[in-house]
All heavy atoms as TSV, in Angstrom:
chain	resi	resn	atom	element	x	y	z
A	1	MET	N	N	-11.568	-11.155	-2.932
A	1	MET	CA	C	-10.927	-11.396	-1.665
A	1	MET	C	C	-9.504	-11.894	-1.927
A	1	MET	O	O	-9.292	-12.764	-2.765
A	1	MET	CB	C	-11.720	-12.430	-0.882
A	1	MET	CG	C	-11.170	-12.668	0.495
A	1	MET	SD	S	-12.278	-13.532	1.584
A	1	MET	CE	C	-12.268	-15.146	0.910
A	2	ILE	N	N	-8.576	-11.345	-1.193
A	2	ILE	CA	C	-7.172	-11.713	-1.367
A	2	ILE	C	C	-6.812	-12.806	-0.370
A	2	ILE	O	O	-7.048	-12.670	0.828
A	2	ILE	CB	C	-6.260	-10.497	-1.156
A	2	ILE	CG1	C	-6.604	-9.407	-2.166
A	2	ILE	CG2	C	-4.801	-10.880	-1.274
A	2	ILE	CD1	C	-5.863	-8.120	-1.954
A	3	ILE	N	N	-6.261	-13.887	-0.881
A	3	ILE	CA	C	-5.851	-15.003	-0.025
A	3	ILE	C	C	-4.337	-15.137	-0.106
A	3	ILE	O	O	-3.764	-15.200	-1.190
A	3	ILE	CB	C	-6.521	-16.311	-0.475
A	3	ILE	CG1	C	-8.040	-16.172	-0.353
A	3	ILE	CG2	C	-6.005	-17.485	0.343
A	3	ILE	CD1	C	-8.804	-17.338	-0.918
A	4	VAL	N	N	-3.696	-15.155	1.063
A	4	VAL	CA	C	-2.246	-15.298	1.140
A	4	VAL	C	C	-1.945	-16.584	1.904
A	4	VAL	O	O	-2.191	-16.665	3.108
A	4	VAL	CB	C	-1.599	-14.088	1.860
A	4	VAL	CG1	C	-0.096	-14.253	1.931
A	4	VAL	CG2	C	-1.962	-12.797	1.166
A	5	PRO	N	N	-1.446	-17.589	1.212
A	5	PRO	CA	C	-1.112	-18.834	1.919
A	5	PRO	C	C	0.116	-18.632	2.811
A	5	PRO	O	O	1.138	-18.109	2.368
A	5	PRO	CB	C	-0.821	-19.828	0.800
A	5	PRO	CG	C	-0.469	-18.988	-0.372
A	5	PRO	CD	C	-1.196	-17.682	-0.214
A	6	VAL	N	N	-0.014	-19.013	4.076
A	6	VAL	CA	C	1.083	-18.866	5.029
A	6	VAL	C	C	1.590	-20.262	5.376
A	6	VAL	O	O	0.824	-21.109	5.820
A	6	VAL	CB	C	0.612	-18.129	6.303
A	6	VAL	CG1	C	1.754	-17.969	7.286
A	6	VAL	CG2	C	0.019	-16.781	5.951
A	7	LYS	N	N	2.876	-20.459	5.178
A	7	LYS	CA	C	3.474	-21.759	5.464
A	7	LYS	C	C	3.708	-21.902	6.970
A	7	LYS	O	O	3.756	-20.924	7.708
A	7	LYS	CB	C	4.800	-21.906	4.721
A	7	LYS	CG	C	4.635	-21.900	3.216
A	7	LYS	CD	C	5.961	-21.962	2.530
A	7	LYS	CE	C	5.782	-21.860	1.026
A	7	LYS	NZ	N	7.050	-21.750	0.316
A	8	GLU	N	N	3.870	-23.124	7.380
A	8	GLU	CA	C	4.114	-23.431	8.794
A	8	GLU	C	C	5.421	-22.784	9.239
A	8	GLU	O	O	6.458	-22.963	8.615
A	8	GLU	CB	C	4.183	-24.948	9.002
A	8	GLU	CG	C	4.277	-25.377	10.435
A	8	GLU	CD	C	2.981	-25.170	11.196
A	8	GLU	OE1	O	1.917	-25.228	10.571
A	8	GLU	OE2	O	3.051	-24.958	12.413
A	9	GLY	N	N	5.369	-21.995	10.289
A	9	GLY	CA	C	6.557	-21.367	10.845
A	9	GLY	C	C	7.018	-20.132	10.071
A	9	GLY	O	O	8.101	-19.605	10.341
A	10	GLU	N	N	6.208	-19.655	9.120
A	10	GLU	CA	C	6.595	-18.477	8.343
A	10	GLU	C	C	6.361	-17.212	9.174
A	10	GLU	O	O	5.403	-17.119	9.933
A	10	GLU	CB	C	5.781	-18.396	7.047
A	10	GLU	CG	C	6.243	-17.308	6.112
A	10	GLU	CD	C	5.470	-17.310	4.802
A	10	GLU	OE1	O	4.381	-17.901	4.755
A	10	GLU	OE2	O	5.967	-16.721	3.844
A	11	ASN	N	N	7.254	-16.275	9.005
A	11	ASN	CA	C	7.198	-15.034	9.748
A	11	ASN	C	C	5.966	-14.219	9.336
A	11	ASN	O	O	5.616	-14.145	8.164
A	11	ASN	CB	C	8.479	-14.228	9.473
A	11	ASN	CG	C	8.725	-13.159	10.493
A	11	ASN	OD1	O	7.923	-12.949	11.396
A	11	ASN	ND2	N	9.851	-12.478	10.340
A	12	ILE	N	N	5.313	-13.587	10.312
A	12	ILE	CA	C	4.103	-12.809	10.040
A	12	ILE	C	C	4.428	-11.572	9.189
A	12	ILE	O	O	3.632	-11.147	8.366
A	12	ILE	CB	C	3.375	-12.419	11.350
A	12	ILE	CG1	C	1.991	-11.819	11.060
A	12	ILE	CG2	C	4.196	-11.432	12.153
A	12	ILE	CD1	C	1.000	-12.831	10.585
A	13	GLU	N	N	5.614	-11.010	9.379
A	13	GLU	CA	C	6.000	-9.832	8.593
A	13	GLU	C	C	6.119	-10.193	7.114
A	13	GLU	O	O	5.744	-9.413	6.239
A	13	GLU	CB	C	7.330	-9.248	9.080
A	13	GLU	CG	C	7.216	-8.417	10.353
A	13	GLU	CD	C	7.231	-9.268	11.609
A	13	GLU	OE1	O	7.718	-10.425	11.533
A	13	GLU	OE2	O	6.735	-8.789	12.640
A	14	LYS	N	N	6.625	-11.386	6.840
A	14	LYS	CA	C	6.775	-11.849	5.461
A	14	LYS	C	C	5.390	-12.045	4.826
A	14	LYS	O	O	5.174	-11.688	3.669
A	14	LYS	CB	C	7.569	-13.150	5.435
A	14	LYS	CG	C	8.066	-13.531	4.079
A	14	LYS	CD	C	9.042	-14.678	4.154
A	14	LYS	CE	C	9.646	-14.974	2.806
A	14	LYS	NZ	N	10.574	-16.089	2.852
A	15	ALA	N	N	4.460	-12.604	5.601
A	15	ALA	CA	C	3.099	-12.804	5.105
A	15	ALA	C	C	2.420	-11.461	4.845
A	15	ALA	O	O	1.706	-11.292	3.853
A	15	ALA	CB	C	2.293	-13.623	6.098
A	16	LEU	N	N	2.646	-10.498	5.724
A	16	LEU	CA	C	2.084	-9.159	5.531
A	16	LEU	C	C	2.636	-8.505	4.269
A	16	LEU	O	O	1.915	-7.838	3.526
A	16	LEU	CB	C	2.403	-8.268	6.733
A	16	LEU	CG	C	1.311	-8.133	7.782
A	16	LEU	CD1	C	1.826	-7.361	8.976
A	16	LEU	CD2	C	0.084	-7.499	7.221
A	17	LYS	N	N	3.919	-8.709	4.029
A	17	LYS	CA	C	4.561	-8.142	2.843
A	17	LYS	C	C	3.938	-8.741	1.575
A	17	LYS	O	O	3.674	-8.034	0.611
A	17	LYS	CB	C	6.059	-8.414	2.881
A	17	LYS	CG	C	6.865	-7.609	1.906
A	17	LYS	CD	C	8.347	-7.781	2.154
A	17	LYS	CE	C	9.163	-6.868	1.277
A	17	LYS	NZ	N	10.595	-6.999	1.512
A	18	LYS	N	N	3.679	-10.057	1.587
A	18	LYS	CA	C	3.029	-10.710	0.456
A	18	LYS	C	C	1.633	-10.132	0.223
A	18	LYS	O	O	1.227	-9.880	-0.901
A	18	LYS	CB	C	2.894	-12.222	0.714
A	18	LYS	CG	C	4.144	-13.014	0.530
A	18	LYS	CD	C	3.826	-14.486	0.764
A	18	LYS	CE	C	5.039	-15.353	0.717
A	18	LYS	NZ	N	4.720	-16.763	0.982
A	19	PHE	N	N	0.902	-9.937	1.327
A	19	PHE	CA	C	-0.450	-9.383	1.235
A	19	PHE	C	C	-0.429	-7.985	0.633
A	19	PHE	O	O	-1.206	-7.669	-0.265
A	19	PHE	CB	C	-1.102	-9.339	2.621
A	19	PHE	CG	C	-2.409	-8.605	2.630
A	19	PHE	CD1	C	-3.554	-9.218	2.155
A	19	PHE	CD2	C	-2.495	-7.307	3.100
A	19	PHE	CE1	C	-4.764	-8.545	2.147
A	19	PHE	CE2	C	-3.690	-6.630	3.094
A	19	PHE	CZ	C	-4.834	-7.251	2.620
A	20	LYS	N	N	0.477	-7.144	1.116
A	20	LYS	CA	C	0.574	-5.771	0.613
A	20	LYS	C	C	0.890	-5.768	-0.880
A	20	LYS	O	O	0.340	-4.968	-1.639
A	20	LYS	CB	C	1.634	-4.989	1.375
A	20	LYS	CG	C	1.214	-4.627	2.778
A	20	LYS	CD	C	2.310	-3.851	3.487
A	20	LYS	CE	C	1.952	-3.562	4.921
A	20	LYS	NZ	N	3.024	-2.876	5.636
A	21	ARG	N	N	1.793	-6.647	-1.311
A	21	ARG	CA	C	2.166	-6.727	-2.717
A	21	ARG	C	C	0.970	-7.133	-3.577
A	21	ARG	O	O	0.705	-6.535	-4.615
A	21	ARG	CB	C	3.308	-7.731	-2.884
A	21	ARG	CG	C	4.359	-7.248	-3.862
A	21	ARG	CD	C	5.529	-8.201	-3.997
A	21	ARG	NE	N	6.351	-8.244	-2.795
A	21	ARG	CZ	C	6.750	-9.364	-2.193
A	21	ARG	NH1	N	6.428	-10.537	-2.665
A	21	ARG	NH2	N	7.500	-9.312	-1.110
A	22	LYS	N	N	0.227	-8.153	-3.121
A	22	LYS	CA	C	-0.945	-8.605	-3.867
A	22	LYS	C	C	-2.011	-7.513	-3.916
A	22	LYS	O	O	-2.646	-7.295	-4.943
A	22	LYS	CB	C	-1.541	-9.859	-3.226
A	22	LYS	CG	C	-0.885	-11.132	-3.633
A	22	LYS	CD	C	-1.693	-12.318	-3.147
A	22	LYS	CE	C	-1.136	-13.599	-3.684
A	22	LYS	NZ	N	-1.971	-14.749	-3.337
A	23	PHE	N	N	-2.194	-6.826	-2.793
A	23	PHE	CA	C	-3.192	-5.765	-2.710
A	23	PHE	C	C	-2.852	-4.634	-3.655
A	23	PHE	O	O	-3.719	-4.084	-4.332
A	23	PHE	CB	C	-3.276	-5.252	-1.265
A	23	PHE	CG	C	-4.327	-4.206	-1.055
A	23	PHE	CD1	C	-5.656	-4.558	-1.001
A	23	PHE	CD2	C	-3.987	-2.874	-0.907
A	23	PHE	CE1	C	-6.646	-3.601	-0.804
A	23	PHE	CE2	C	-4.957	-1.908	-0.712
A	23	PHE	CZ	C	-6.282	-2.279	-0.657
A	24	GLU	N	N	-1.571	-4.282	-3.745
A	24	GLU	CA	C	-1.135	-3.197	-4.621
A	24	GLU	C	C	-1.336	-3.575	-6.088
A	24	GLU	O	O	-1.695	-2.736	-6.913
A	24	GLU	CB	C	0.328	-2.867	-4.363
A	24	GLU	CG	C	0.775	-1.570	-4.983
A	24	GLU	CD	C	2.156	-1.162	-4.518
A	24	GLU	OE1	O	2.377	-1.088	-3.306
A	24	GLU	OE2	O	3.004	-0.938	-5.397
A	25	ARG	N	N	-1.109	-4.837	-6.423
A	25	ARG	CA	C	-1.272	-5.297	-7.804
A	25	ARG	C	C	-2.722	-5.231	-8.268
A	25	ARG	O	O	-2.979	-5.095	-9.464
A	25	ARG	CB	C	-0.765	-6.728	-7.956
A	25	ARG	CG	C	0.719	-6.820	-8.006
A	25	ARG	CD	C	1.170	-8.220	-8.386
A	25	ARG	NE	N	2.567	-8.403	-8.061
A	25	ARG	CZ	C	3.069	-9.468	-7.487
A	25	ARG	NH1	N	2.291	-10.480	-7.171
A	25	ARG	NH2	N	4.352	-9.545	-7.209
A	26	THR	N	N	-3.671	-5.363	-7.344
A	26	THR	CA	C	-5.076	-5.326	-7.733
A	26	THR	C	C	-5.484	-3.932	-8.206
A	26	THR	O	O	-6.417	-3.810	-8.994
A	26	THR	CB	C	-6.000	-5.740	-6.576
A	26	THR	OG1	O	-5.799	-4.867	-5.480
A	26	THR	CG2	C	-5.757	-7.169	-6.170
A	27	GLY	N	N	-4.810	-2.886	-7.738
A	27	GLY	CA	C	-5.093	-1.529	-8.193
A	27	GLY	C	C	-6.275	-0.880	-7.500
A	27	GLY	O	O	-6.819	0.101	-7.997
A	28	ILE	N	N	-6.686	-1.413	-6.373
A	28	ILE	CA	C	-7.841	-0.885	-5.654
A	28	ILE	C	C	-7.580	0.535	-5.164
A	28	ILE	O	O	-8.422	1.422	-5.332
A	28	ILE	CB	C	-8.216	-1.804	-4.466
A	28	ILE	CG1	C	-8.689	-3.155	-4.996
A	28	ILE	CG2	C	-9.283	-1.169	-3.598
A	28	ILE	CD1	C	-8.878	-4.205	-3.936
A	29	VAL	N	N	-6.426	0.767	-4.587
A	29	VAL	CA	C	-6.111	2.090	-4.037
A	29	VAL	C	C	-6.015	3.124	-5.155
A	29	VAL	O	O	-6.525	4.237	-5.031
A	29	VAL	CB	C	-4.791	2.040	-3.228
A	29	VAL	CG1	C	-4.412	3.419	-2.739
A	29	VAL	CG2	C	-4.928	1.096	-2.059
A	30	LYS	N	N	-5.413	2.738	-6.259
A	30	LYS	CA	C	-5.281	3.651	-7.404
A	30	LYS	C	C	-6.657	4.050	-7.939
A	30	LYS	O	O	-6.916	5.219	-8.225
A	30	LYS	CB	C	-4.467	2.971	-8.498
A	30	LYS	CG	C	-4.044	3.869	-9.614
A	30	LYS	CD	C	-3.287	3.089	-10.663
A	30	LYS	CE	C	-1.898	3.622	-10.799
A	30	LYS	NZ	N	-1.148	2.977	-11.886
A	31	GLU	N	N	-7.542	3.065	-8.056
A	31	GLU	CA	C	-8.893	3.345	-8.548
A	31	GLU	C	C	-9.654	4.227	-7.564
A	31	GLU	O	O	-10.372	5.142	-7.967
A	31	GLU	CB	C	-9.642	2.036	-8.769
A	31	GLU	CG	C	-11.009	2.230	-9.384
A	31	GLU	CD	C	-11.734	0.921	-9.608
A	31	GLU	OE1	O	-11.072	-0.127	-9.700
A	31	GLU	OE2	O	-12.970	0.958	-9.696
A	32	LEU	N	N	-9.501	3.966	-6.289
A	32	LEU	CA	C	-10.181	4.750	-5.265
A	32	LEU	C	C	-9.762	6.214	-5.339
A	32	LEU	O	O	-10.601	7.120	-5.296
A	32	LEU	CB	C	-9.864	4.192	-3.873
A	32	LEU	CG	C	-10.493	4.914	-2.695
A	32	LEU	CD1	C	-11.989	4.641	-2.670
A	32	LEU	CD2	C	-9.860	4.478	-1.406
A	33	ARG	N	N	-8.478	6.457	-5.491
A	33	ARG	CA	C	-7.984	7.829	-5.581
A	33	ARG	C	C	-8.484	8.512	-6.842
A	33	ARG	O	O	-8.781	9.703	-6.842
A	33	ARG	CB	C	-6.465	7.846	-5.527
A	33	ARG	CG	C	-5.941	7.531	-4.157
A	33	ARG	CD	C	-4.451	7.754	-4.049
A	33	ARG	NE	N	-3.993	7.415	-2.717
A	33	ARG	CZ	C	-2.867	6.788	-2.445
A	33	ARG	NH1	N	-2.066	6.431	-3.425
A	33	ARG	NH2	N	-2.526	6.517	-1.210
A	34	SER	N	N	-8.560	7.775	-7.933
A	34	SER	CA	C	-9.019	8.380	-9.183
A	34	SER	C	C	-10.506	8.721	-9.125
A	34	SER	O	O	-10.961	9.652	-9.786
A	34	SER	CB	C	-8.743	7.459	-10.358
A	34	SER	OG	O	-9.583	6.334	-10.310
A	35	ARG	N	N	-11.256	7.993	-8.324
A	35	ARG	CA	C	-12.695	8.247	-8.215
A	35	ARG	C	C	-13.037	9.362	-7.231
A	35	ARG	O	O	-14.184	9.795	-7.164
A	35	ARG	CB	C	-13.421	6.975	-7.786
A	35	ARG	CG	C	-13.474	5.933	-8.868
A	35	ARG	CD	C	-14.224	4.727	-8.388
A	35	ARG	NE	N	-14.256	3.712	-9.417
A	35	ARG	CZ	C	-15.320	2.972	-9.674
A	35	ARG	NH1	N	-16.420	3.134	-8.989
A	35	ARG	NH2	N	-15.264	2.059	-10.614
A	36	GLN	N	N	-12.080	9.813	-6.447
A	36	GLN	CA	C	-12.359	10.850	-5.449
A	36	GLN	C	C	-12.740	12.171	-6.098
A	36	GLN	O	O	-13.554	12.903	-5.567
A	36	GLN	CB	C	-11.162	11.044	-4.523
A	36	GLN	CG	C	-11.047	9.951	-3.497
A	36	GLN	CD	C	-9.881	10.157	-2.552
A	36	GLN	OE1	O	-9.031	10.997	-2.800
A	36	GLN	NE2	N	-9.855	9.390	-1.492
A	37	ALA	N	N	-12.140	12.467	-7.243
A	37	ALA	CA	C	-12.451	13.714	-7.927
A	37	ALA	C	C	-12.588	13.417	-9.415
A	37	ALA	O	O	-11.752	12.733	-9.997
A	37	ALA	CB	C	-11.346	14.735	-7.693
A	38	PHE	N	N	-13.640	13.965	-10.011
A	38	PHE	CA	C	-13.862	13.739	-11.442
A	38	PHE	C	C	-12.861	14.537	-12.250
A	38	PHE	O	O	-12.550	15.691	-11.935
A	38	PHE	CB	C	-15.276	14.154	-11.835
A	38	PHE	CG	C	-15.535	14.000	-13.298
A	38	PHE	CD1	C	-15.736	12.746	-13.842
A	38	PHE	CD2	C	-15.552	15.099	-14.132
A	38	PHE	CE1	C	-15.969	12.584	-15.200
A	38	PHE	CE2	C	-15.782	14.950	-15.493
A	38	PHE	CZ	C	-15.997	13.702	-16.023
A	39	GLU	N	N	-12.349	13.918	-13.280
A	39	GLU	CA	C	-11.403	14.577	-14.160
A	39	GLU	C	C	-11.941	14.474	-15.582
A	39	GLU	O	O	-12.300	13.385	-16.035
A	39	GLU	CB	C	-10.040	13.890	-14.065
A	39	GLU	CG	C	-8.918	14.677	-14.644
A	39	GLU	CD	C	-7.588	14.023	-14.319
A	39	GLU	OE1	O	-7.285	12.977	-14.927
A	39	GLU	OE2	O	-6.871	14.557	-13.468
A	40	LYS	N	N	-12.011	15.602	-16.263
A	40	LYS	CA	C	-12.540	15.609	-17.622
A	40	LYS	C	C	-11.647	14.762	-18.534
A	40	LYS	O	O	-10.437	14.708	-18.328
A	40	LYS	CB	C	-12.613	17.035	-18.162
A	40	LYS	CG	C	-13.600	17.890	-17.421
A	40	LYS	CD	C	-13.892	19.231	-18.040
A	40	LYS	CE	C	-12.824	19.838	-18.887
A	40	LYS	NZ	N	-13.125	21.192	-19.348
A	41	PRO	N	N	-12.249	14.132	-19.532
A	41	PRO	CA	C	-11.460	13.312	-20.455
A	41	PRO	C	C	-10.361	14.106	-21.155
A	41	PRO	O	O	-9.282	13.572	-21.407
A	41	PRO	CB	C	-12.491	12.800	-21.462
A	41	PRO	CG	C	-13.788	12.841	-20.726
A	41	PRO	CD	C	-13.680	13.995	-19.786
A	42	SER	N	N	-10.624	15.374	-21.448
A	42	SER	CA	C	-9.598	16.177	-22.122
A	42	SER	C	C	-8.388	16.374	-21.221
A	42	SER	O	O	-7.243	16.366	-21.681
A	42	SER	CB	C	-10.165	17.546	-22.531
A	42	SER	OG	O	-10.608	18.264	-21.399
A	43	VAL	N	N	-8.621	16.526	-19.926
A	43	VAL	CA	C	-7.525	16.691	-18.968
A	43	VAL	C	C	-6.743	15.382	-18.854
A	43	VAL	O	O	-5.505	15.388	-18.813
A	43	VAL	CB	C	-8.064	17.137	-17.582
A	43	VAL	CG1	C	-6.959	17.175	-16.557
A	43	VAL	CG2	C	-8.749	18.487	-17.689
A	44	THR	N	N	-7.459	14.266	-18.830
A	44	THR	CA	C	-6.806	12.957	-18.767
A	44	THR	C	C	-5.923	12.735	-19.984
A	44	THR	O	O	-4.770	12.292	-19.867
A	44	THR	CB	C	-7.860	11.840	-18.684
A	44	THR	OG1	O	-8.736	12.103	-17.596
A	44	THR	CG2	C	-7.217	10.484	-18.484
A	45	ASN	N	N	-6.455	13.063	-21.173
A	45	ASN	CA	C	-5.677	12.902	-22.401
A	45	ASN	C	C	-4.450	13.799	-22.395
A	45	ASN	O	O	-3.372	13.391	-22.845
A	45	ASN	CB	C	-6.539	13.211	-23.623
A	45	ASN	CG	C	-7.613	12.168	-23.823
A	45	ASN	OD1	O	-7.492	11.038	-23.345
A	45	ASN	ND2	N	-8.675	12.534	-24.521
A	46	ARG	N	N	-4.598	15.011	-21.893
A	46	ARG	CA	C	-3.473	15.940	-21.831
A	46	ARG	C	C	-2.374	15.401	-20.923
A	46	ARG	O	O	-1.186	15.456	-21.253
A	46	ARG	CB	C	-3.946	17.312	-21.339
A	46	ARG	CG	C	-2.937	18.401	-21.569
A	46	ARG	CD	C	-3.431	19.785	-21.147
A	46	ARG	NE	N	-4.780	20.072	-21.616
A	46	ARG	CZ	C	-5.766	20.519	-20.826
A	46	ARG	NH1	N	-5.562	20.725	-19.544
A	46	ARG	NH2	N	-6.961	20.772	-21.306
A	47	LYS	N	N	-2.768	14.848	-19.777
A	47	LYS	CA	C	-1.778	14.278	-18.846
A	47	LYS	C	C	-1.051	13.095	-19.475
A	47	LYS	O	O	0.158	12.941	-19.308
A	47	LYS	CB	C	-2.464	13.848	-17.546
A	47	LYS	CG	C	-2.796	15.002	-16.629
A	47	LYS	CD	C	-3.351	14.497	-15.319
A	47	LYS	CE	C	-3.664	15.655	-14.389
A	47	LYS	NZ	N	-4.174	15.190	-13.093
A	48	LYS	N	N	-1.796	12.244	-20.203
A	48	LYS	CA	C	-1.176	11.106	-20.872
A	48	LYS	C	C	-0.166	11.580	-21.912
A	48	LYS	O	O	0.923	11.011	-22.041
A	48	LYS	CB	C	-2.239	10.238	-21.558
A	48	LYS	CG	C	-3.006	9.346	-20.618
A	48	LYS	CD	C	-3.981	8.492	-21.411
A	48	LYS	CE	C	-4.856	7.664	-20.502
A	48	LYS	NZ	N	-5.836	6.867	-21.254
A	49	MET	N	N	-0.531	12.627	-22.648
A	49	MET	CA	C	0.350	13.161	-23.681
A	49	MET	C	C	1.627	13.726	-23.055
A	49	MET	O	O	2.737	13.470	-23.542
A	49	MET	CB	C	-0.372	14.260	-24.471
A	49	MET	CG	C	0.438	14.816	-25.604
A	49	MET	SD	S	0.685	13.656	-26.940
A	49	MET	CE	C	-0.933	13.690	-27.680
A	50	ILE	N	N	1.480	14.468	-21.969
A	50	ILE	CA	C	2.643	15.047	-21.290
A	50	ILE	C	C	3.556	13.950	-20.774
A	50	ILE	O	O	4.783	14.023	-20.894
A	50	ILE	CB	C	2.191	15.996	-20.157
A	50	ILE	CG1	C	1.528	17.245	-20.756
A	50	ILE	CG2	C	3.344	16.380	-19.257
A	50	ILE	CD1	C	0.841	18.127	-19.744
A	51	LYS	N	N	2.969	12.891	-20.206
A	51	LYS	CA	C	3.756	11.778	-19.687
A	51	LYS	C	C	4.501	11.066	-20.817
A	51	LYS	O	O	5.680	10.721	-20.682
A	51	LYS	CB	C	2.859	10.790	-18.952
A	51	LYS	CG	C	3.609	9.656	-18.312
A	51	LYS	CD	C	2.684	8.733	-17.562
A	51	LYS	CE	C	3.462	7.576	-16.973
A	51	LYS	NZ	N	2.580	6.627	-16.290
A	52	ALA	N	N	3.818	10.872	-21.951
A	52	ALA	CA	C	4.444	10.208	-23.095
A	52	ALA	C	C	5.617	11.028	-23.621
A	52	ALA	O	O	6.673	10.476	-23.951
A	52	ALA	CB	C	3.415	9.988	-24.192
A	53	ILE	N	N	5.449	12.337	-23.679
A	53	ILE	CA	C	6.537	13.213	-24.140
A	53	ILE	C	C	7.720	13.126	-23.187
A	53	ILE	O	O	8.874	13.031	-23.605
A	53	ILE	CB	C	6.037	14.672	-24.281
A	53	ILE	CG1	C	5.052	14.775	-25.449
A	53	ILE	CG2	C	7.191	15.641	-24.476
A	53	ILE	CD1	C	4.312	16.088	-25.513
A	54	TYR	N	N	7.439	13.135	-21.893
A	54	TYR	CA	C	8.481	13.063	-20.875
A	54	TYR	C	C	9.276	11.757	-21.001
A	54	TYR	O	O	10.512	11.761	-21.000
A	54	TYR	CB	C	7.854	13.186	-19.487
A	54	TYR	CG	C	8.811	12.973	-18.354
A	54	TYR	CD1	C	9.741	13.948	-18.015
A	54	TYR	CD2	C	8.792	11.793	-17.612
A	54	TYR	CE1	C	10.629	13.753	-16.978
A	54	TYR	CE2	C	9.676	11.596	-16.570
A	54	TYR	CZ	C	10.590	12.581	-16.258
A	54	TYR	OH	O	11.465	12.379	-15.235
A	55	VAL	N	N	8.567	10.649	-21.154
A	55	VAL	CA	C	9.220	9.340	-21.260
A	55	VAL	C	C	10.058	9.272	-22.531
A	55	VAL	O	O	11.192	8.759	-22.535
A	55	VAL	CB	C	8.171	8.204	-21.228
A	55	VAL	CG1	C	8.787	6.871	-21.593
A	55	VAL	CG2	C	7.524	8.131	-19.854
A	56	GLN	N	N	9.521	9.819	-23.618
A	56	GLN	CA	C	10.247	9.819	-24.883
A	56	GLN	C	C	11.540	10.626	-24.767
A	56	GLN	O	O	12.597	10.209	-25.253
A	56	GLN	CB	C	9.364	10.390	-25.988
A	56	GLN	CG	C	9.942	10.235	-27.372
A	56	GLN	CD	C	8.985	10.750	-28.434
A	56	GLN	OE1	O	8.116	11.556	-28.147
A	56	GLN	NE2	N	9.149	10.267	-29.651
A	57	GLN	N	N	11.481	11.771	-24.092
A	57	GLN	CA	C	12.676	12.585	-23.902
A	57	GLN	C	C	13.708	11.865	-23.043
A	57	GLN	O	O	14.910	11.937	-23.306
A	57	GLN	CB	C	12.315	13.932	-23.275
A	57	GLN	CG	C	11.620	14.871	-24.234
A	57	GLN	CD	C	11.154	16.155	-23.556
A	57	GLN	OE1	O	11.152	16.262	-22.330
A	57	GLN	NE2	N	10.748	17.122	-24.361
A	58	LEU	N	N	13.242	11.153	-22.026
A	58	LEU	CA	C	14.162	10.384	-21.183
A	58	LEU	C	C	14.886	9.325	-22.008
A	58	LEU	O	O	16.094	9.133	-21.854
A	58	LEU	CB	C	13.399	9.708	-20.040
A	58	LEU	CG	C	13.043	10.555	-18.833
A	58	LEU	CD1	C	12.276	9.717	-17.818
A	58	LEU	CD2	C	14.264	11.144	-18.177
A	59	ARG	N	N	14.139	8.644	-22.853
A	59	ARG	CA	C	14.749	7.587	-23.677
A	59	ARG	C	C	15.728	8.155	-24.696
A	59	ARG	O	O	16.762	7.547	-24.972
A	59	ARG	CB	C	13.669	6.786	-24.370
A	59	ARG	CG	C	12.907	5.907	-23.404
A	59	ARG	CD	C	11.921	5.028	-24.086
A	59	ARG	NE	N	11.238	4.192	-23.087
A	59	ARG	CZ	C	10.059	3.656	-23.270
A	59	ARG	NH1	N	9.425	3.824	-24.400
A	59	ARG	NH2	N	9.519	2.934	-22.314
A	60	GLN	N	N	15.428	9.334	-25.235
A	60	GLN	CA	C	16.332	9.962	-26.188
A	60	GLN	C	C	17.624	10.404	-25.495
A	60	GLN	O	O	18.705	10.282	-26.038
A	60	GLN	CB	C	15.679	11.169	-26.865
A	60	GLN	CG	C	14.674	10.776	-27.922
A	60	GLN	CD	C	14.007	11.999	-28.550
A	60	GLN	OE1	O	14.176	13.113	-28.074
A	60	GLN	NE2	N	13.239	11.764	-29.599
A	61	ASN	N	N	17.508	10.929	-24.287
A	61	ASN	CA	C	18.695	11.352	-23.522
A	61	ASN	C	C	19.553	10.154	-23.128
A	61	ASN	O	O	20.758	10.275	-22.960
A	61	ASN	CB	C	18.282	12.142	-22.285
A	61	ASN	CG	C	17.730	13.512	-22.628
A	61	ASN	OD1	O	17.972	14.019	-23.722
A	61	ASN	ND2	N	16.981	14.086	-21.729
A	62	GLU	N	N	18.909	8.993	-22.959
A	62	GLU	CA	C	19.618	7.777	-22.569
A	62	GLU	C	C	20.528	7.305	-23.703
A	62	GLU	O	O	21.606	6.794	-23.467
A	62	GLU	CB	C	18.592	6.693	-22.244
A	62	GLU	CG	C	19.048	5.685	-21.240
A	62	GLU	CD	C	17.915	4.743	-20.878
A	62	GLU	OE1	O	17.533	3.942	-21.733
A	62	GLU	OE2	O	17.431	4.843	-19.743
A	63	GLU	N	N	20.101	7.502	-24.933
A	63	GLU	CA	C	20.861	7.039	-26.087
A	63	GLU	C	C	21.959	7.984	-26.361
A	63	GLU	O	O	22.970	8.171	-26.281
A	63	GLU	CB	C	19.969	6.990	-27.329
A	63	GLU	CG	C	18.911	5.940	-27.220
A	63	GLU	CD	C	17.939	6.010	-28.404
A	63	GLU	OE1	O	18.067	6.924	-29.239
A	63	GLU	OE2	O	17.081	5.152	-28.479
């Protein structure tokens, strides 16, 4: 359960923003989306490899 302490006189929009940030950090939505469709481990590994290559190329271009 996510608890967001709200100070006296604090704006409700600010409290909502804090709640959304905490909720996003928990990773619930990300996990829910990943569970909607099964993905084979080989496909997962391939995606990780492609992402790693992409990031490495970005860093090389930066230098």
